[in-house]
N, C-alpha and C positions, 0 to 999 in steps of 0.2 A: 435452950431458947428456940421457939418456933420460927422457922424461916418463912418468908412470904409465899413461896411456891411449894411448900411441903404438901405432898399428896398429888402434885401435878406430874404426870408421866409423859415424857417426851421421847420419841423415837427419832433418832438422827441418822438419816440415810446419806447425808450430804458429804462432799469432799471439797477440799481446796476452794475457798477458805471462808466465804461469807456464811454459808449454811452452818458449818461446824462451829464457827465463832458465835453465831446467834444462839445455837443450842448451849454453848458453854456459858453465855451470859445468863441463860435461864437456870442452868445448873448451879451457877454461883449463888443463887438465892433460893436453893432448896429443891428444885425440880429433880426428879429421878430421870436422868438422861441415859438412854440406852443407845450406844453407838453401834450401828450395824455396818459391817464391812464384808467385802467378798472374801471367801475362804483363801483364795490364792492371790488376790489383788488388794492388799491393804490400802487404806487411805494414803495417797501419795505424800501427804504432809509428813508421814513417818520417815520419809527419805529426803525431805527438803532441808537444805542448809546444813550447818555444822552438826556433827554427832560426837558423842563421847563413848568410847568403847563400843562403837557400833550402834549406839542407842540415839535415835534422832531426837534433838532437843526441841525443835519447833512443835513436834507432836506433844511433848510433855506439857506445853502451854495450851495448845488447841484442844487436847483431849482431856483436860482437867475436869474433875467432878463427873466423869462419865463411866458407866459400865460398858464393857466391850463384848460384842458377840459377832459371830460370822454366819453369813447366810448368802446363798446364791439366789438372787431374786429372779433371774431369768429361768430358773427351774420351776415348773409348776408346783412341786412339793415345797420349794423354798418360798414361793409366793404365798402358798396356803399357810405356811407357818408364820409368815409376816402378818397375814390377816388375823391370825390368832393373837399375835403379840399386840396388834392395834385394837383389838376388841374392847379393851378398857383403857386405851391411851387417851390423852387429852390433846397432844400435839404431835404432828409429823412434820419433819423438816427434810426437804429433798432438793437437790439441784441437778437432777438429770436433764438432759436435753428434752424439750417438750415433745411429748408423744411416747417417751420411753416407758413410763409407768403404765400408760394405757396399753402398750404392746404386751406387757407382762400381766395384764388383767388386774392392775393395781391403780387404775385411775380413780379420780374423786367419786364417780358414781358407784364403783364397786366398793370402795372403802367406806363411803357413807352408808351403803347398804348394811355393812357390818357394824359400823359405829357412827350413828348420826351426829354425835356430839364432837366428832374429831375436827380439830383445826388443822387443815392441810396447808403447810407453808411451802410454796413453790418458788425457789430462787433460781433465776436463770439470767444469762447475759442480757437478753432482749425481751423477756416476758413471754407469756403463753400465746399471744396473738400478734399479728402483724407480719410484714414481709420478711423480717429478720428472725422470726421466732425460732426457727430450727437451726440457725447458725450456732456454731460453738462460740461461747462467750466467756471472757475472763475479765478480771478487774482492769487490766491494762487497757483493754479496748474501751471500757467505760471511761477511764481517765482521759482517753483520747477523744471520744465522741461527746463527752459531757460539756466540753469547753474548758475543762481544767488545764489540759496540756497547752492549749492555744494561748491561755492567759498566764502561763508559768514559764519563767526563764528570762534571760537577758534580752533587752530590746533588739539587739542585733544577732541574737542566737536562735537556735531551733526551738520549737515547742518542746517542753520538758516534762518528762514523766517522773513520778515519785519513785524512790528506790525501795518501796515497801508496798504492801497491799492496801493502799488508801481506799480505793473504791470498795473493795471487799469489806474492809473494816466499817466504813460508813453504812454499807448495806446490812452488815450484821446487826448494828445498833437499830437500824430501821426495821429489820425483820423481827427482832426481839420486841420492839415497841408494837409492831403490827400484831404479833401473837397476843400480847397482853390486851390489846383492844378487842381482838376476836374472842378471847376468853371472857372479857367483861360483857361483850354482846351476848355470849352464850348464857351468861347468868340471867339475862333478861328473856332471851328467846328460847333457850333450851337446845339450840341447834348449833352445830359447828359450821364452818364455812371454809372457803379457799382463799388464802393470801397469795396474790400474784405479784411478786417483787422482781422487777427488772433491774439489774445492777447498774444500768446506765442512768437510772432516775435519782436515787438518793444523793449521789455525789453532785448531780446537777442542782438539786435543791439546796445544797450547801454553798453554792457559788454566788449567792446574793441576787441582786436585781438585774442580772445581765439581760434576761429576756425582756423585762419591762423597759430597760434603757433602750434596747434596740427597737422595741415596738413603738415607743413614743418619740424617740429621738434619732433612730438609725445609728446609734452609737455602739461600737464594738470595742470591748475592753482590750487594750494592747498589752503586750508583755512589758513589764516594768522592772524586772529583776526583783530586788528586795524592797523596792519603793512602792508607794501608794499614790494613786491620783486623787486621793481625798485629803491628804495631809502630808506634812514634812516638818522636821526631819523624821524619816522612818527608814531604817536601814540596819545593816550589820557593820561594825567598825572594828578594825584590827588594833589591838593594844600593843604596847611596847614589848611585852613578853611573848608575843606571837599568838596569844589567845584572843577570843572575839567576844564582843557584847552586842546585844540588839537593843535599839532604842525605838520607842513609840511615843508619838505626841498627838494622839487623837484629840485630846482636850486642849483648848487654847492656853489655859493656865500652865499646863505641863510644858507646852512648847516654849512659853516665856521663861520658865525656870531653867530649861535646858540651855537656852541661848545665854542667859545671865551666867550660868555655871561655866560655860566654855569661853567666857570673856567677849561675847559678841552681842551684848545687850542693845547696841545701837540698831540692830536689825529689827528689833521689836517695834520701833517707831515707824518702820516703812509701812505705807498704806496696804500693801499686799499681804503683810504678815497677819492681818486681822482675821483672815478666813483660812480654813484648811485648804481649799482649792487654790487660794493665792499663794500659800506657802508651797504647795505641791508644784506650782509653776516655777518656783525658784529653788527647786530641790538641789540643783548643782551647787549653788552658793551655800545653802544650809548644810548639805553633806560635807562640804569642804571645811566649814567652820567646826563641826563636831568631830570630824575625822582628825583634823590637825591637833585638837586638844587631846582626844583619846589616845592617839598614836604616841604621845609622850609619856604615857603612864601605864603601869601594869594593870591587869584586869581587876585585881582586888581593890586597888586604889580607885579605879574608875567606878566600880560598883559602890564603894563606900561613899564617895563624893556625891554620886547621884542620889543615894538614899538620904544623905544629910540634906540635900536640896529638895527632897521630896519630888524628884523627877523619876520617870519610869524607865527602868533599865533592867536587863536580865543577862546573865552570862550565857553564852552559847555552850551547852553541855553536850558531852558524849556520855555513854553509859557509865563510865568510871566516875564522872562527876555526880551523876544521879545517885549512885549508890553511896556516895560520901556526903550528900547534901542533908543538912539537918531538917529542912522543911519537909522533904520527902519522908525522912525518918519519923518526924512527928505525926505525919498523916498515915503512916503505915502503908505507903504506896507499894513497897516491895515486900513480899512475904516469903519466908522460907517454908517450903512445902515438903512433907515426907514423900518418899518415892521408893518403891520396891527394888528398882533397878539401879538407881543412882544414889540412894541413901537420902540425901536432901538436895533440893534444887530451889534456887531463888527465881521468882517470876513476879510480874506485876500482880498486885492484889485486885480485888473487885474495884470498879472505877468510881464508886461513890459510897457513902456511909449512910445507913439508916439508924436512927437512934434506938429504936425498939426492936427491929427485926433485921439485923445486919446480915449481909452476905458473907460467904466464907469459901475459900479454896480448901477443900478437904483432902484432896490428893491430886497428884499430877496424872498425866495420861497413862493409862494402863496398857499392858501387853495386848497384842493382837488376839482377839477372841478369848480373853482371859475369863470372862464371865458367861460364856456360852452355856455351860452346864447349869449354872445357877438360874439364869434367866429362863431358859427353855424348860428346865426341870420344873420350875414353878408353873409352867403351862400344862404339866401333866406328862411330859415325855419321860419314858422309862430310861433306865441306864443303858439298855440295849439300843433304844432309839437314838439316844444321845451319842453313843459310840458309833452308830451307823452314820449319823449326821457328820461327825468328824471325819470318818473314813471317806465318805463320798465327797466331802467338801461341798455338799449341796449340788453336785454336778448331775445334770440330767443324763441318764444313760439311755441312749437310743440305739436301736439295732438296724433300722432300715431308712434309707434316704431314696427319694425318687427324683431323678434328673428330668427336667422338662426344657425343651428349647425356648429361649426367651422370645422368639418371634412366633410362638404358637399360643396366644392368649386364650384360644378356645379350649386348651388343655389345662389351664392353671387351676381352675376350680375343681376339675375332675381329679387332678393330682392331690389336692388337699383332702379330698374325700376318698382317696384310694386305699387308705389303711396304712400308708407309709408314716413312720414316726416323724419325718421331716421332708420338706420339699426343697429342691435346689433349682432355681430358675437360671438357666445357662445363657450368659451373654457372650461367651467366648467361642469354644470349638463348635458348638451346635448352631451358630449363627454366622452366615457368610457376611463379608464386609459390606455389601450393599444394603443389608437389612439390619445393621446394628442400631442405627438411629431409631428405626421403627420398634425394634425389640426393647430398647431402653424405655421408650415411651410406654410401651405395653406393660413392662414390668413395674415401672413407676406408678402407673395407674392402679395396678393390682395391689400394690403395697401401700395404698393410701389408708388402709386400715389393717389391724392385726387379724390373723386367721387362727382357726382352732389348733393347727399344728405349726411348729416353727417353719418359716420360709426363709431360706438363705438365697443369696445371689452369687453366682460365679461370675466375677468380673474378668476383664481382660488383663493381660500381663502387667506387672508393676512397672516395667520399664517401657511399655508400649505406648502408642499414640492415643489409644482409646480409653485409658484408665481414668483420666480426669473427667471425661464426659460420663463415664459409668458412675463414678462417685457422686458427681453433681446430681445425677438422676435418681439414685436409689439409696445413698448411704444414710440419709436422715429421714427416710420414710418410716412412718409408724409401724408398718408391717414387716420390716426387715429384721430378721433375727440374727444375721451374721453375714459375713462376706467370705466366699471361697476364693482363694488367691492362687492362680495357676503359676507354675514354673518359678517358684520362689527359690532363690539361690543365695541370698544375702540377708543375714540377721539385721544389719544396719539399715538396709532398704525397707525391710519389714517394720522395724521400729519407727522409722520416719513416717511411714504410712499410718501407723497406729496413733501417732500424734495428730493426724488430720481428721480422723473419724471417731465416732463414739459408739461402735458396735463391735461384737466379738469377731475375731479374725480366725480363719481356718486355712493356713497355708498348705499348699500341695507340693510335694517333692516329686519332680518330673524329669530330673537330669542328674548326671553324675556329680556336678558341682553342688546341686541342692542336697544330694545324698551325703556328700562329704560334710556339709554344714548342718546336718539334720538337728543335732542337739542345740547349737546356737540359735537356730531358727525357732525351735520349740520354746526356748527360754528367752526369746528376744524382747518380749514386752508382756506386761500383765494382760493386755487385750487378746493375746493368743489363747484361744480356747481349745484348739486341737490341731494336730497335723495329720496329714494323710499322704498317700501315694497316688500319683497319676501314672498308672502302669503302662499305658500305651506309649506315651512319649518316652518313658524311662526305658522300656524295652528297646526302642529305636536308638536312644543315646548310648545304651550299654552294649547293644549288639547281641541281645539274647532273644530267644524265640519261645521259651516255654516257662511254666511256673518254677521249675527247678532252678532256672537261671536267675530268678528273682528272689530265691529263698533268703539269701543273706541280706538283700536290700530290704525285704519286708521285716526281717528281724531287727535291722538297724533302726528302722523307723519306730518300731514298737519300743525298743530300748530308749530311744531319744525322747519319746513322749512320756514314758514313765519316769525317766530321770529328771525331766523338767516339771514333774508334778501334774501332768495332764492326764485326762482319761485315756484309756486304751484307744488307739486309732481304729478307724473303720477301713475296710478294704476298698479297693478301687472297683469300678464297674466290671461286670462280666459281659463281654460284647455279644455273645450268642444268646439271643432271647429265646430260642427254641430249645437249646440244650440245658434243660433244667437239672438233669442228672449230673452233668459236668459242673454246673453251678453249685449244687449241693456238695460235691466232693471238694471243690475249690474252697468253699466256705469252711468246711470241716478242717481242711489243712490250715487255713488262716486262723481259725479259732485255736488250734493247737499251738500256733506261734504267739498267741496273745492278742489278736485282733478282737474287736468287739463291734460286730455289725458290718454292713456293706451297703454301698450305693447301688441302685438299680436304674435301668434305663427303660423298663417296661413294667407295668403293674403286675404282670404274671410272675415276675421274679420275686416279688415281695414275700409271699408265704414261704417260699423256699429259704430265703435269707433269715426270716424270723425263726423258722423251725431249726435252722442250723445253729443259731447263736443263742436261742432261748435255753435256759437250763433244763436239763432232763429231770424227770421225777426223782431218779436215784440221786442226782446231784443235790436237789433241793432237800431231800431227806437227810443226806449226810450233813449238809450245811445246818439244817435245823437241829440235828443232834449235837453238832459242835457248839452252836449258840446256846443250847440248853445247858451244856456243860459250863459254858462261860457264866450263865446266870447262877448256876449252882455254886461256882467258885466265888461269885460276888456275895452270895448269901452266907457262905462260910468264911467270908473275909479272907479268902486265900488268893494269892497271886498266881497260883498254878492251876491250869486247866487240864483236866485228865479226861480223856474220852472213854466210853464204855469198854473199848478193847484194850485199855491200858496205855495207849499212846498219849504223849503230851502234845498239846497244841500251842504253837507259837503265834506271835502277833500277825504274821503274814497269813497264816491259815485262818485266823479269826477274821481278818479283813476280807479275804477271799470269800469266806462263808457269808459275810454280810452282803457282799455284792450279789452273790447268787440268790439269796433270799429276796433282796430288793428287786432284782430283775424278774424273778418268778412272780412276785406280787404285782409288778407293773404289767406283765403280759399274761396274767391269769385269765383274762377274757379272750 
């Protein structure tokens, strides 16, 4: 049977929770949903809540009916591959902080140039415009700001938040609805468009006429607990067996039936009983009447009596009751879904039924990156390219960084054009205390837009007085590609910072304490993109004066980075900008230890650094020879790779060869 959205291709870049759930709703009715996750940083929902045998259960629901691939969108190659994936897509769903896609060259203008029919669905806490647009936003904040929490809870208690993602779920339904409207409009116009959905809005739209009440009457809805100011009795009531029921009397006839049932029919004759608002004003008396009757009976007896009287009642269920209830069973509300990891798993079915084109949950959430080869292979990537993609994890391999003092804005543009692979604007060591505010303003102004090469910012110490001001100035700027973090000594402190910002983090090891914690720091949080050494401060802390004294420290950082799954680290700056021979020798020694690239403090150092770390012709030739042997083994359907000289090649050799070829191609010019 054909599903309503058969043939609709949806690319889901979103995480936690509104965007992924919106994409899941589309997948439930036939859309081909491709979930894109970072190679090293899966959707956090995979780790939320309870797990069975290490398999996250929330993801099984949220990832249903989706194919899963991995891609690093901050890498230009990864961004280019996403554009290929979107060339024939119908819908993109994303929930990055506004400006992030633009920073990666993936904004609506660039994507519509590739595919004018694409519907780009942008879900964020506060929308794409306005003074709060760049703030991090979550459903909890929307539940607070929408008026929901203020109107929820006991009259003498605090504002109350729901214990689940209410705002996210409402936003997911709204987003799926918006996508369908945009697709229908495309049928007429032939063009896609942008859906801008702020999570603070759909939940506010669900709260009824609160805005109109205030506009016309100055009325602010108070917290009423389980009661209503529109009618009574309306509440939850405890039964004799300790279980609960909920009663609603929105209709006058229902209210009369309830009062006759509980033996208080005389209240029906009171003048105030004739209106909902009149009954609400006497809620104490009505609740006491209902509660006294209910408390003397078990729940099943209460429900049966209400049903016989044709009065509205419902048992208060937990999930055990839901799974045993015959009405839910008749509707097929809970479905048993096949799963490759858990065998079978029960979850909520699609939320409504269509008689001719029903939806279906075909499978639960799949493993991280499970469909990468299939999806990208269909775009024409060869087996070798797919293997290289897996090995690199989509990580951009850079060889040279150029430091620029943050209080020298006259040098910023020159640094970007210097030929460096990336630029680091320094707000810490290179700026004296009296000029830090000026430097922040200058850097923030420069980062109002993205630049041709990645621009990172070195902020002040995590435990120092200037960090908060640094983050407020630059962390959410469209042009910032990452934060360099000096003097990091604690994985916990680093992880706490990662929860405050939405950019890649690059901690620097500059002390003995930091060196001791190198691996925990490297593995502290998915936002950690690399680690490195700050060798000047480290020399002082360790009491060593030459490179030999740092040999073991350098090796420790390389091992920590690789053990944590990060790219090889870059070397620290070489302070003597005149001694290029010494720089070349130092780079060569670092490369032998496993470093990849180096930071510079003057443009004249850049060619030396690139020459030192770029693969030599003989390395490229050997790597190409090895990869040719890999291709030959694939053709022969053999798992053994034999080189022309008779040596066997293992996986580590193949991975290293792919890195060499990739680097050579990147720096061929």
